[in-house]
C-alpha positions in Angstrom: 5.6 -7.4 -1.1 3.8 -4.1 -1.7 4.8 -0.7 -0.3 1.8 1.5 0.5 2.6 5.3 0.3 0.3 7.7 2.0 0.5 11.5 1.7 0.6 13.0 5.2 0.7 16.7 6.4 3.1 19.1 4.7 3.9 16.6 1.9 5.6 14.1 4.1 5.1 10.6 2.8 4.4 7.7 5.2 5.0 4.1 4.3 3.5 0.8 5.3 3.9 -2.7 4.1 1.3 -4.6 2.2 0.6 -8.2 1.1 -0.8 -9.0 -2.3 -3.7 -11.4 -1.6 -5.3 -11.5 -5.1 -4.9 -9.9 -8.5 -6.8 -6.8 -7.3 -6.4 -6.7 -3.5 -3.7 -5.7 -1.1 -3.9 -6.4 2.7 -2.3 -3.7 5.0 -2.6 -2.5 8.5 -5.7 -0.4 9.4 -3.6 2.3 11.1 -1.9 2.9 7.8 -5.1 4.1 6.1 -7.4 5.5 8.9 -7.5 9.3 9.3 -5.6 10.0 6.1 -6.7 11.2 2.7 -8.0 8.2 0.8 -5.4 8.3 -2.0 -2.6 5.7 -1.8 0.3 5.1 -4.1 1.1 1.3 -4.0 4.4 -0.1 -5.4 4.8 -3.8 -6.2 7.9 -5.8 -6.9 10.3 -4.4 -4.3 13.1 -6.9 -3.9 15.5 -4.7 -1.9 14.1 -2.8 1.0 17.2 -0.5 1.2 15.9 1.3 -1.9 12.9 2.5 0.1 13.5 5.9 1.5 11.2 8.6 2.9 10.3 10.0 -0.4 8.5 8.4 -3.3 10.0 5.2 -4.4 11.6 5.2 -7.8 12.8 1.9 -9.1 11.9 -1.1 -11.2 8.7 -2.0 -9.5 5.2 -1.6 -10.8 2.9 1.0 -9.2 -0.7 2.0 -9.0 -2.8 4.7 -7.3 -5.9 3.6 -5.5 -8.7 5.4 -3.7 -10.7 2.3 -2.7 -10.0 1.4 0.9 -12.0 -1.1 3.0 -11.2 -0.6 6.7 -12.3 -3.4 9.1 -15.7 -2.3 10.4 -14.6 -2.9 14.0 -11.2 -1.4 13.6 -9.2 -0.1 16.6 -5.5 0.2 17.3 -5.5 -2.9 19.5 -7.9 -5.1 17.6 -8.9 -5.7 14.0 -6.0 -3.5 12.7 -6.4 -4.5 9.1 -7.6 -2.9 5.8 -7.9 -3.8 2.2 -6.8 -1.7 -0.8 -8.6 -2.4 -4.0 -6.5 -1.8 -7.1 -8.0 -0.2 -10.2 -6.7 -2.9 -12.5 -5.1 -6.3 -12.2 -1.7 -6.6 -10.6 0.5 -8.2 -13.3 2.4 -11.2 -11.9 5.6 -11.9 -13.7 8.8 -13.7 -12.8 10.8 -10.5 -12.7 8.8 -8.3 -10.3 6.0 -10.2 -8.6 
């Protein structure tokens, strides 16, 4: 699992889930990335969702910041609501976190 943090108005942080689909790509919902600044803080290795609050996640997971977002070209709220986040380096897969 990946948690995608997005900075919204007035410093409020919004969160969405994500799925690691390769060593550099995370699949998430399109509505999580459309109409927001294109800087996202992605945390990997979450094993307990109760640790996820409304602020920045602090815990044992691995995190990266990305600015590379690919929104489905025919995105709408009712169809094609998917996007890809490209990580700046490989996501390290280990037995402990991912």
